[in-house]
PQR file with spaces between the fields and no chain letter, atoms N, CA, C, O and H, PARSE charges and radii, in Angstrom:
ATOM       1  N    UNK     1     -25.635   71.924  -13.073 -0.4000 1.5000
ATOM       2  CA   UNK     1     -24.942   73.035  -13.699 -0.0000 2.0000
ATOM       3  C    UNK     1     -24.049   73.337  -12.658  0.5500 1.7000
ATOM       4  O    UNK     1     -24.095   72.994  -11.477 -0.5500 1.4000
ATOM       5  N    UNK     2     -22.834   74.361  -13.549 -0.4000 1.5000
ATOM       6  CA   UNK     2     -21.811   74.780  -12.717 -0.0000 2.0000
ATOM       7  C    UNK     2     -22.342   75.830  -11.673  0.5500 1.7000
ATOM       8  O    UNK     2     -23.391   76.473  -11.709 -0.5500 1.4000
ATOM       9  H    UNK     2     -22.797   74.640  -14.508  0.4000 1.0000
ATOM      10  N    UNK     3     -21.290   75.833  -10.687 -0.4000 1.5000
ATOM      11  CA   UNK     3     -21.735   77.227   -9.541 -0.0000 2.0000
ATOM      12  C    UNK     3     -21.597   78.422  -10.394  0.5500 1.7000
ATOM      13  O    UNK     3     -22.643   79.022  -10.145 -0.5500 1.4000
ATOM      14  H    UNK     3     -20.437   75.311  -10.657  0.4000 1.0000
ATOM      15  N    UNK     4     -20.870   79.214  -11.347 -0.4000 1.5000
ATOM      16  CA   UNK     4     -20.971   80.164  -11.852 -0.0000 2.0000
ATOM      17  C    UNK     4     -22.376   80.411  -12.700  0.5500 1.7000
ATOM      18  O    UNK     4     -22.927   81.511  -12.677 -0.5500 1.4000
ATOM      19  H    UNK     4     -20.020   78.726  -11.549  0.4000 1.0000
ATOM      20  N    UNK     5     -22.882   79.339  -13.417 -0.4000 1.5000
ATOM      21  CA   UNK     5     -24.021   79.285  -14.153 -0.0000 2.0000
ATOM      22  C    UNK     5     -25.118   79.536  -13.075  0.5500 1.7000
ATOM      23  O    UNK     5     -25.952   80.412  -13.302 -0.5500 1.4000
ATOM      24  H    UNK     5     -22.434   78.445  -13.435  0.4000 1.0000
ATOM      25  N    UNK     6     -25.165   78.865  -11.986 -0.4000 1.5000
ATOM      26  CA   UNK     6     -26.384   79.023  -11.253 -0.0000 2.0000
ATOM      27  C    UNK     6     -26.201   80.572  -10.548  0.5500 1.7000
ATOM      28  O    UNK     6     -27.200   81.273  -10.389 -0.5500 1.4000
ATOM      29  H    UNK     6     -24.487   78.154  -11.802  0.4000 1.0000
ATOM      30  N    UNK     7     -25.031   80.982  -10.194 -0.4000 1.5000
ATOM      31  CA   UNK     7     -24.644   82.129   -9.956 -0.0000 2.0000
ATOM      32  C    UNK     7     -25.361   83.395  -10.792  0.5500 1.7000
ATOM      33  O    UNK     7     -26.023   84.311  -10.304 -0.5500 1.4000
ATOM      34  H    UNK     7     -24.219   80.412  -10.323  0.4000 1.0000
ATOM      35  N    UNK     8     -25.090   83.209  -11.937 -0.4000 1.5000
ATOM      36  CA   UNK     8     -25.665   84.323  -13.042 -0.0000 2.0000
ATOM      37  C    UNK     8     -27.419   84.204  -12.878  0.5500 1.7000
ATOM      38  O    UNK     8     -28.230   85.130  -12.913 -0.5500 1.4000
ATOM      39  H    UNK     8     -24.553   82.465  -12.334  0.4000 1.0000
ATOM      40  N    UNK     9     -27.633   82.970  -12.719 -0.4000 1.5000
ATOM      41  CA   UNK     9     -29.392   83.123  -12.776 -0.0000 2.0000
ATOM      42  C    UNK     9     -29.978   83.701  -11.238  0.5500 1.7000
ATOM      43  O    UNK     9     -31.163   83.887  -10.959 -0.5500 1.4000
ATOM      44  H    UNK     9     -26.974   82.218  -12.690  0.4000 1.0000
ATOM      45  N    UNK    10     -28.816   83.917  -10.359 -0.4000 1.5000
ATOM      46  CA   UNK    10     -29.228   84.399   -8.916 -0.0000 2.0000
ATOM      47  C    UNK    10     -28.954   85.907   -8.775  0.5500 1.7000
ATOM      48  O    UNK    10     -29.289   86.685   -7.881 -0.5500 1.4000
ATOM      49  H    UNK    10     -27.853   83.766  -10.586  0.4000 1.0000
ATOM      50  N    UNK    11     -28.165   86.125  -10.045 -0.4000 1.5000
ATOM      51  CA   UNK    11     -27.631   87.325  -10.220 -0.0000 2.0000
ATOM      52  C    UNK    11     -26.344   87.817   -9.379  0.5500 1.7000
ATOM      53  O    UNK    11     -26.175   88.838   -8.711 -0.5500 1.4000
ATOM      54  H    UNK    11     -27.893   85.493  -10.770  0.4000 1.0000
ATOM      55  N    UNK    12     -25.565   86.807   -9.632 -0.4000 1.5000
ATOM      56  CA   UNK    12     -24.020   86.785   -8.655 -0.0000 2.0000
ATOM      57  C    UNK    12     -22.920   86.636   -9.711  0.5500 1.7000
ATOM      58  O    UNK    12     -22.937   85.847  -10.656 -0.5500 1.4000
ATOM      59  H    UNK    12     -25.703   85.978  -10.175  0.4000 1.0000
ATOM      60  N    UNK    13     -22.012   87.471   -9.419 -0.4000 1.5000
ATOM      61  CA   UNK    13     -20.739   87.170  -10.143 -0.0000 2.0000
ATOM      62  C    UNK    13     -20.012   85.853   -9.845  0.5500 1.7000
ATOM      63  O    UNK    13     -20.249   85.188   -8.837 -0.5500 1.4000
ATOM      64  H    UNK    13     -21.998   88.111   -8.651  0.4000 1.0000
ATOM      65  N    UNK    14     -19.042   85.489  -10.855 -0.4000 1.5000
ATOM      66  CA   UNK    14     -18.299   84.220  -10.299 -0.0000 2.0000
ATOM      67  C    UNK    14     -17.780   84.124   -9.029  0.5500 1.7000
ATOM      68  O    UNK    14     -17.938   83.047   -8.453 -0.5500 1.4000
ATOM      69  H    UNK    14     -18.850   86.029  -11.674  0.4000 1.0000
ATOM      70  N    UNK    15     -17.084   85.181   -8.357 -0.4000 1.5000
ATOM      71  CA   UNK    15     -16.642   85.061   -7.029 -0.0000 2.0000
ATOM      72  C    UNK    15     -17.623   84.688   -6.101  0.5500 1.7000
ATOM      73  O    UNK    15     -17.514   83.642   -5.462 -0.5500 1.4000
ATOM      74  H    UNK    15     -16.956   86.055   -8.825  0.4000 1.0000
ATOM      75  N    UNK    16     -18.955   85.760   -5.918 -0.4000 1.5000
ATOM      76  CA   UNK    16     -20.127   85.776   -5.296 -0.0000 2.0000
ATOM      77  C    UNK    16     -20.306   84.426   -5.262  0.5500 1.7000
ATOM      78  O    UNK    16     -20.212   83.867   -4.169 -0.5500 1.4000
ATOM      79  H    UNK    16     -19.044   86.610   -6.437  0.4000 1.0000
ATOM      80  N    UNK    17     -20.659   83.488   -6.710 -0.4000 1.5000
ATOM      81  CA   UNK    17     -21.286   82.448   -6.607 -0.0000 2.0000
ATOM      82  C    UNK    17     -20.384   81.297   -6.000  0.5500 1.7000
ATOM      83  O    UNK    17     -20.995   80.256   -5.759 -0.5500 1.4000
ATOM      84  H    UNK    17     -20.735   83.943   -7.597  0.4000 1.0000
ATOM      85  N    UNK    18     -19.269   81.309   -5.765 -0.4000 1.5000
ATOM      86  CA   UNK    18     -18.457   80.406   -5.279 -0.0000 2.0000
ATOM      87  C    UNK    18     -18.598   80.541   -3.708  0.5500 1.7000
ATOM      88  O    UNK    18     -18.651   79.553   -2.975 -0.5500 1.4000
ATOM      89  H    UNK    18     -18.772   82.155   -5.961  0.4000 1.0000
ATOM      90  N    UNK    19     -18.653   81.838   -3.254 -0.4000 1.5000
ATOM      91  CA   UNK    19     -18.747   82.184   -1.955 -0.0000 2.0000
ATOM      92  C    UNK    19     -20.094   81.735   -1.285  0.5500 1.7000
ATOM      93  O    UNK    19     -20.107   81.190   -0.182 -0.5500 1.4000
ATOM      94  H    UNK    19     -18.610   82.641   -3.849  0.4000 1.0000
ATOM      95  N    UNK    20     -21.104   81.966   -1.936 -0.4000 1.5000
ATOM      96  CA   UNK    20     -22.542   81.470   -1.638 -0.0000 2.0000
ATOM      97  C    UNK    20     -22.424   79.863   -1.531  0.5500 1.7000
ATOM      98  O    UNK    20     -22.897   79.294   -0.547 -0.5500 1.4000
ATOM      99  H    UNK    20     -21.093   82.409   -2.832  0.4000 1.0000
ATOM     100  N    UNK    21     -21.827   79.194   -2.492 -0.4000 1.5000
ATOM     101  CA   UNK    21     -21.807   78.044   -2.435 -0.0000 2.0000
ATOM     102  C    UNK    21     -21.057   77.268   -1.220  0.5500 1.7000
ATOM     103  O    UNK    21     -21.414   76.223   -0.675 -0.5500 1.4000
ATOM     104  H    UNK    21     -21.443   79.656   -3.291  0.4000 1.0000
ATOM     105  N    UNK    22     -19.918   78.069   -0.948 -0.4000 1.5000
ATOM     106  CA   UNK    22     -19.343   77.805    0.228 -0.0000 2.0000
ATOM     107  C    UNK    22     -19.918   77.728    1.559  0.5500 1.7000
ATOM     108  O    UNK    22     -19.834   76.832    2.398 -0.5500 1.4000
ATOM     109  H    UNK    22     -19.627   78.917   -1.391  0.4000 1.0000
ATOM     110  N    UNK    23     -20.565   78.933    1.587 -0.4000 1.5000
ATOM     111  CA   UNK    23     -21.468   79.123    2.585 -0.0000 2.0000
ATOM     112  C    UNK    23     -22.804   78.153    2.934  0.5500 1.7000
ATOM     113  O    UNK    23     -23.390   78.028    4.010 -0.5500 1.4000
ATOM     114  H    UNK    23     -20.632   79.661    0.905  0.4000 1.0000
ATOM     115  N    UNK    24     -23.018   77.642    1.897 -0.4000 1.5000
ATOM     116  CA   UNK    24     -24.132   76.688    1.583 -0.0000 2.0000
ATOM     117  C    UNK    24     -25.508   77.177    1.131  0.5500 1.7000
ATOM     118  O    UNK    24     -26.491   76.437    1.149 -0.5500 1.4000
ATOM     119  H    UNK    24     -22.543   77.744    1.023  0.4000 1.0000
ATOM     120  N    UNK    25     -25.545   78.469    0.721 -0.4000 1.5000
ATOM     121  CA   UNK    25     -26.496   79.423    0.176 -0.0000 2.0000
ATOM     122  C    UNK    25     -26.914   78.643   -1.175  0.5500 1.7000
ATOM     123  O    UNK    25     -28.103   78.522   -1.470 -0.5500 1.4000
ATOM     124  H    UNK    25     -24.747   79.070    0.706  0.4000 1.0000
ATOM     125  N    UNK    26     -26.028   78.195   -1.866 -0.4000 1.5000
ATOM     126  CA   UNK    26     -26.169   77.643   -3.232 -0.0000 2.0000
ATOM     127  C    UNK    26     -25.965   75.997   -2.765  0.5500 1.7000
ATOM     128  O    UNK    26     -24.948   75.623   -2.180 -0.5500 1.4000
ATOM     129  H    UNK    26     -25.062   78.293   -1.626  0.4000 1.0000
ATOM     130  N    UNK    27     -26.880   75.257   -3.053 -0.4000 1.5000
ATOM     131  CA   UNK    27     -26.786   73.784   -2.688 -0.0000 2.0000
ATOM     132  C    UNK    27     -25.417   73.235   -3.917  0.5500 1.7000
ATOM     133  O    UNK    27     -25.179   73.652   -5.051 -0.5500 1.4000
ATOM     134  H    UNK    27     -27.706   75.560   -3.528  0.4000 1.0000
ATOM     135  N    UNK    28     -24.858   72.358   -3.244 -0.4000 1.5000
ATOM     136  CA   UNK    28     -23.798   71.886   -4.280 -0.0000 2.0000
ATOM     137  C    UNK    28     -23.659   70.140   -4.165  0.5500 1.7000
ATOM     138  O    UNK    28     -24.138   69.498   -3.230 -0.5500 1.4000
ATOM     139  H    UNK    28     -25.051   72.020   -2.323  0.4000 1.0000
ATOM     140  N    UNK    29     -23.196   69.770   -4.872 -0.4000 1.5000
ATOM     141  CA   UNK    29     -22.683   68.266   -5.077 -0.0000 2.0000
ATOM     142  C    UNK    29     -21.452   68.281   -5.368  0.5500 1.7000
ATOM     143  O    UNK    29     -21.303   69.246   -6.117 -0.5500 1.4000
ATOM     144  H    UNK    29     -22.807   70.291   -5.632  0.4000 1.0000
ATOM     145  N    UNK    30     -20.267   67.656   -5.174 -0.4000 1.5000
ATOM     146  CA   UNK    30     -18.855   67.022   -5.712 -0.0000 2.0000
ATOM     147  C    UNK    30     -18.773   65.811   -6.368  0.5500 1.7000
ATOM     148  O    UNK    30     -18.797   64.718   -5.803 -0.5500 1.4000
ATOM     149  H    UNK    30     -20.388   66.873   -4.565  0.4000 1.0000
ATOM     150  N    UNK    31     -18.673   65.997   -7.571 -0.4000 1.5000
ATOM     151  CA   UNK    31     -18.421   64.978   -8.548 -0.0000 2.0000
ATOM     152  C    UNK    31     -16.772   64.957   -9.261  0.5500 1.7000
ATOM     153  O    UNK    31     -16.386   65.592  -10.243 -0.5500 1.4000
ATOM     154  H    UNK    31     -18.653   66.885   -8.031  0.4000 1.0000
ATOM     155  N    UNK    32     -16.123   64.161   -8.538 -0.4000 1.5000
ATOM     156  CA   UNK    32     -14.821   64.273   -8.904 -0.0000 2.0000
ATOM     157  C    UNK    32     -14.109   65.643   -8.328  0.5500 1.7000
ATOM     158  O    UNK    32     -14.156   65.882   -7.121 -0.5500 1.4000
ATOM     159  H    UNK    32     -16.437   63.645   -7.741  0.4000 1.0000
ATOM     160  N    UNK    33     -13.555   66.384   -9.098 -0.4000 1.5000
ATOM     161  CA   UNK    33     -13.083   67.542   -8.874 -0.0000 2.0000
ATOM     162  C    UNK    33     -14.246   68.657   -8.805  0.5500 1.7000
ATOM     163  O    UNK    33     -14.311   69.567   -7.979 -0.5500 1.4000
ATOM     164  H    UNK    33     -13.516   66.189  -10.078  0.4000 1.0000
ATOM     165  N    UNK    34     -14.986   68.440   -9.662 -0.4000 1.5000
ATOM     166  CA   UNK    34     -16.204   69.662  -10.065 -0.0000 2.0000
ATOM     167  C    UNK    34     -17.083   69.967   -8.638  0.5500 1.7000
ATOM     168  O    UNK    34     -17.187   69.121   -7.750 -0.5500 1.4000
ATOM     169  H    UNK    34     -14.933   67.701  -10.333  0.4000 1.0000
ATOM     170  N    UNK    35     -17.559   71.018   -8.585 -0.4000 1.5000
ATOM     171  CA   UNK    35     -18.439   71.140   -7.962 -0.0000 2.0000
ATOM     172  C    UNK    35     -19.724   71.812   -8.630  0.5500 1.7000
ATOM     173  O    UNK    35     -19.656   72.864   -9.265 -0.5500 1.4000
ATOM     174  H    UNK    35     -17.474   71.706   -9.306  0.4000 1.0000
ATOM     175  N    UNK    36     -20.705   71.214   -8.457 -0.4000 1.5000
ATOM     176  CA   UNK    36     -22.169   71.239   -9.364 -0.0000 2.0000
ATOM     177  C    UNK    36     -23.088   71.651   -8.598  0.5500 1.7000
ATOM     178  O    UNK    36     -23.024   71.441   -7.387 -0.5500 1.4000
ATOM     179  H    UNK    36     -20.761   70.359   -7.941  0.4000 1.0000
ATOM     180  N    UNK    37     -24.158   72.343   -9.187 -0.4000 1.5000
ATOM     181  CA   UNK    37     -25.051   72.535   -8.671 -0.0000 2.0000
ATOM     182  C    UNK    37     -26.512   71.681   -8.979  0.5500 1.7000
ATOM     183  O    UNK    37     -26.997   71.872  -10.094 -0.5500 1.4000
ATOM     184  H    UNK    37     -24.211   72.514  -10.171  0.4000 1.0000
ATOM     185  N    UNK    38     -27.045   70.996   -8.296 -0.4000 1.5000
ATOM     186  CA   UNK    38     -28.165   70.043   -8.900 -0.0000 2.0000
ATOM     187  C    UNK    38     -29.402   71.342   -9.049  0.5500 1.7000
ATOM     188  O    UNK    38     -29.796   72.223   -8.285 -0.5500 1.4000
ATOM     189  H    UNK    38     -26.651   70.841   -7.390  0.4000 1.0000
ATOM     190  N    UNK    39     -29.733   70.943  -10.383 -0.4000 1.5000
ATOM     191  CA   UNK    39     -30.750   71.749  -10.866 -0.0000 2.0000
ATOM     192  C    UNK    39     -32.280   71.686  -10.157  0.5500 1.7000
ATOM     193  O    UNK    39     -33.184   72.516  -10.264 -0.5500 1.4000
ATOM     194  H    UNK    39     -29.413   70.228  -11.004  0.4000 1.0000
ATOM     195  N    UNK    40     -32.268   70.625   -9.518 -0.4000 1.5000
ATOM     196  CA   UNK    40     -33.929   70.102   -8.845 -0.0000 2.0000
ATOM     197  C    UNK    40     -33.921   71.089   -7.818  0.5500 1.7000
ATOM     198  O    UNK    40     -34.886   71.846   -7.712 -0.5500 1.4000
ATOM     199  H    UNK    40     -31.535   69.951   -9.432  0.4000 1.0000
ATOM     200  N    UNK    41     -32.519   71.204   -6.715 -0.4000 1.5000
ATOM     201  CA   UNK    41     -32.533   72.051   -5.713 -0.0000 2.0000
ATOM     202  C    UNK    41     -32.564   73.278   -5.590  0.5500 1.7000
ATOM     203  O    UNK    41     -32.849   73.920   -4.579 -0.5500 1.4000
ATOM     204  H    UNK    41     -31.735   70.589   -6.801  0.4000 1.0000
ATOM     205  N    UNK    42     -32.143   73.820   -7.073 -0.4000 1.5000
ATOM     206  CA   UNK    42     -31.948   75.264   -7.767 -0.0000 2.0000
ATOM     207  C    UNK    42     -33.526   75.485   -7.771  0.5500 1.7000
ATOM     208  O    UNK    42     -34.021   76.366   -7.067 -0.5500 1.4000
ATOM     209  H    UNK    42     -31.913   73.299   -7.894  0.4000 1.0000
ATOM     210  N    UNK    43     -34.196   74.773   -8.472 -0.4000 1.5000
ATOM     211  CA   UNK    43     -35.642   75.348   -8.580 -0.0000 2.0000
ATOM     212  C    UNK    43     -36.127   75.423   -7.303  0.5500 1.7000
ATOM     213  O    UNK    43     -36.681   76.504   -7.100 -0.5500 1.4000
ATOM     214  H    UNK    43     -33.794   74.058   -9.043  0.4000 1.0000
ATOM     215  N    UNK    44     -36.126   74.702   -6.394 -0.4000 1.5000
ATOM     216  CA   UNK    44     -36.762   74.744   -5.178 -0.0000 2.0000
ATOM     217  C    UNK    44     -36.385   76.106   -4.313  0.5500 1.7000
ATOM     218  O    UNK    44     -37.141   76.816   -3.650 -0.5500 1.4000
ATOM     219  H    UNK    44     -35.675   73.825   -6.559  0.4000 1.0000
ATOM     220  N    UNK    45     -34.921   76.232   -4.549 -0.4000 1.5000
ATOM     221  CA   UNK    45     -34.667   77.576   -3.861 -0.0000 2.0000
ATOM     222  C    UNK    45     -35.104   78.678   -4.557  0.5500 1.7000
ATOM     223  O    UNK    45     -35.394   79.654   -3.866 -0.5500 1.4000
ATOM     224  H    UNK    45     -34.307   75.655   -5.088  0.4000 1.0000
ATOM     225  N    UNK    46     -35.231   78.776   -5.788 -0.4000 1.5000
ATOM     226  CA   UNK    46     -35.822   79.681   -6.463 -0.0000 2.0000
ATOM     227  C    UNK    46     -37.492   79.690   -6.400  0.5500 1.7000
ATOM     228  O    UNK    46     -38.085   80.648   -6.897 -0.5500 1.4000
ATOM     229  H    UNK    46     -34.996   77.983   -6.351  0.4000 1.0000
ATOM     230  N    UNK    47     -38.185   78.673   -5.817 -0.4000 1.5000
ATOM     231  CA   UNK    47     -39.362   78.548   -5.780 -0.0000 2.0000
ATOM     232  C    UNK    47     -40.152   78.390   -6.941  0.5500 1.7000
ATOM     233  O    UNK    47     -41.157   79.074   -7.139 -0.5500 1.4000
ATOM     234  H    UNK    47     -37.704   77.895   -5.414  0.4000 1.0000
ATOM     235  N    UNK    48     -39.773   77.581   -7.665 -0.4000 1.5000
ATOM     236  CA   UNK    48     -40.041   77.143   -8.980 -0.0000 2.0000
ATOM     237  C    UNK    48     -40.639   75.708   -8.952  0.5500 1.7000
ATOM     238  O    UNK    48     -41.481   75.393   -9.793 -0.5500 1.4000
ATOM     239  H    UNK    48     -38.957   77.025   -7.504  0.4000 1.0000
ATOM     240  N    UNK    49     -40.261   74.918   -8.093 -0.4000 1.5000
ATOM     241  CA   UNK    49     -40.553   73.809   -7.910 -0.0000 2.0000
ATOM     242  C    UNK    49     -40.662   73.020   -6.484  0.5500 1.7000
ATOM     243  O    UNK    49     -39.765   72.503   -5.819 -0.5500 1.4000
ATOM     244  H    UNK    49     -39.577   75.174   -7.409  0.4000 1.0000
ATOM     245  N    UNK    50     -42.386   73.123   -6.184 -0.4000 1.5000
ATOM     246  CA   UNK    50     -42.177   72.469   -4.786 -0.0000 2.0000
ATOM     247  C    UNK    50     -42.441   71.039   -4.693  0.5500 1.7000
ATOM     248  O    UNK    50     -42.797   70.686   -3.568 -0.5500 1.4000
ATOM     249  H    UNK    50     -43.115   73.543   -6.724  0.4000 1.0000
ATOM     250  N    UNK    51     -42.363   70.112   -5.580 -0.4000 1.5000
ATOM     251  CA   UNK    51     -42.484   68.573   -5.578 -0.0000 2.0000
ATOM     252  C    UNK    51     -40.979   68.362   -4.847  0.5500 1.7000
ATOM     253  O    UNK    51     -41.111   67.527   -3.951 -0.5500 1.4000
ATOM     254  H    UNK    51     -42.074   70.398   -6.493  0.4000 1.0000
ATOM     255  N    UNK    52     -39.818   68.769   -4.925 -0.4000 1.5000
ATOM     256  CA   UNK    52     -38.589   68.364   -4.929 -0.0000 2.0000
ATOM     257  C    UNK    52     -38.521   68.552   -3.445  0.5500 1.7000
ATOM     258  O    UNK    52     -38.047   67.595   -2.832 -0.5500 1.4000
ATOM     259  H    UNK    52     -39.711   69.446   -5.652  0.4000 1.0000
ATOM     260  N    UNK    53     -38.839   69.430   -2.850 -0.4000 1.5000
ATOM     261  CA   UNK    53     -38.439   69.980   -1.489 -0.0000 2.0000
ATOM     262  C    UNK    53     -38.841   68.903   -0.500  0.5500 1.7000
ATOM     263  O    UNK    53     -38.367   69.001    0.632 -0.5500 1.4000
ATOM     264  H    UNK    53     -39.223   70.208   -3.348  0.4000 1.0000
ATOM     265  N    UNK    54     -39.573   67.987   -0.747 -0.4000 1.5000
ATOM     266  CA   UNK    54     -40.005   67.166    0.220 -0.0000 2.0000
ATOM     267  C    UNK    54     -39.189   66.048   -0.047  0.5500 1.7000
ATOM     268  O    UNK    54     -38.863   65.393    0.943 -0.5500 1.4000
ATOM     269  H    UNK    54     -39.958   67.908   -1.667  0.4000 1.0000
ATOM     270  N    UNK    55     -38.763   65.657   -1.195 -0.4000 1.5000
ATOM     271  CA   UNK    55     -37.850   64.379   -1.692 -0.0000 2.0000
ATOM     272  C    UNK    55     -36.380   64.595   -0.804  0.5500 1.7000
ATOM     273  O    UNK    55     -35.774   63.660   -0.281 -0.5500 1.4000
ATOM     274  H    UNK    55     -39.028   66.190   -1.999  0.4000 1.0000
ATOM     275  N    UNK    56     -35.976   65.944   -0.759 -0.4000 1.5000
ATOM     276  CA   UNK    56     -34.402   66.148   -0.167 -0.0000 2.0000
ATOM     277  C    UNK    56     -34.265   66.105    0.883  0.5500 1.7000
ATOM     278  O    UNK    56     -33.141   66.247    1.365 -0.5500 1.4000
ATOM     279  H    UNK    56     -36.468   66.704   -1.184  0.4000 1.0000
């Protein structure tokens, strides 16, 4: 998902979402020029999925 989409889930505005991603608070990967948030890591961050934290 995109950084702003992940930020909305976390209750952040667009600029705050990118700042959090830049700091490493939101996990990201880069695909070409796009910065994306892996949904599995976001689920772990939110405490929704505990199986992926051992695979990371």
